[in-house]
N, C-alpha and C positions, 0 to 999 in steps of 0.2 A: 512618655513611658518611663517607668522607673528602671534604673540600671539593673536591678536584680531580675526584673521581668525580662529584659533583653538577654541577660546571661542564661536564664532558664530556656528561653526560646532557642538560643544558640546550642545549648546542651541537647535539647530535644531534636534539633535539626530542622526546626520550623523555618528559621531564618539563619543562614550561615554567611555572615559578612566576611569580607577579606580582612587581612590583618596588616597592621603597619609594622615597621621594623621593631618597634618597641613592644609589640604584642597587643596594641590597642585595636579595637574593632573599627572598621571603616565600612559604612553602609552606603551601597550604591542606590541610585533611584529605584532600581528594581527591588532591592531589599526593602526600601521604605514602602513601596507599594505592597509588598508581601506582608510587612508589619501592619499596615493599615487593614489588610484583609484579615489577618489573624485577630486583630482588635475588634473588627466588625463581627466576625463569627463568634468570638468570645462574648461580645455584648449581646448576641442573640441566644446565648445559653449553650453553645456548643462547647464540649469539653476539649482539652488539649489533644487527646487521642483522636477524637473526631476531626479536629482541625487538621491534624497531621495527615489523616487519611484523605480528607478533602483536597489538601494541597498536593498530595501524591497523585491523586486522580486528575487534578487540573494539569499537572506536569505531563502525565500520560496523554491526555487529550491534546495538549499542545504539540507533543511529539508526533502523535498520530495525524494531526492536521498537516504538519510539515511534510510527513511522509506521503500523505495523500496528494499534496500539491506536487511533490516530485513525481509520483507515479502518473498523475494526470498529465503533466507536461511530457513525460516519456511516452505515454500512450498517444498523445496528440502528435508527437514527432513521428512515431511509428506509423500511425494512420496516414500521415502526409507522405511519408516515404513509400508506403505500400500503394498509395494512390498513383504515384508516378510510374510504377512498373507492376501493374497487376499481374498476378500469376494464377494459373489454374492447375490443379493436379489431377492426373488420371492414373489408372492402373495399367501397366503393361501386360504382355501375354503371360509372363511368368509371375505376375503379382507385384512386380517392382513399382515404385512410385515414379511417375514421369511428370516433370514440371513443364508446363506449356504457357505460352502467352495467351492472354484472354482473346477469345474469338477464333482460335485455331483448334484443329482436331489432331489427334495423334496419327502419325503416319504408320501404315502397316509395314511390318518388317518382313521383307521377302515373301515368298510363297503366295498362297491364296488369300483372297479377301472374302471368300465365300462364307455364307452364314449357314451354320448347321442347326437344324431344327430337331429337337428331341421330342419324341412322343412315347408314352408308355405302351407296352405291348397290347394291352386290352383297350386301346383307344377306340371308342365306339363309332367314330366318324371316318368315312373313307374320303380320299382325295377326289 
């Protein structure tokens, strides 16, 4: 690639190499891969603005894949820890949430355990 082309790509932010103490450009292997991608897209007729957008989207996709991997690992860890001590939630008398171990029932608090049956006044059936 011509030096003028490299400077233009640097100005546009398509490829931003690191700098030496003297101000020269130092291209990493990642930068070289990116230059090849720019050259390939340019050869296919994509303009520099289009190439810039494509590279931005590729960077976003890469970041999203990384975040997805993090969240998947976190989800897996949470599922494993939840499997060790499964909990069930129930509603108490006053509507509060009560945490229980799986397979247990809430214990009645004091008083009666009787069941109240409500029927409307115009209930057509007798007992």
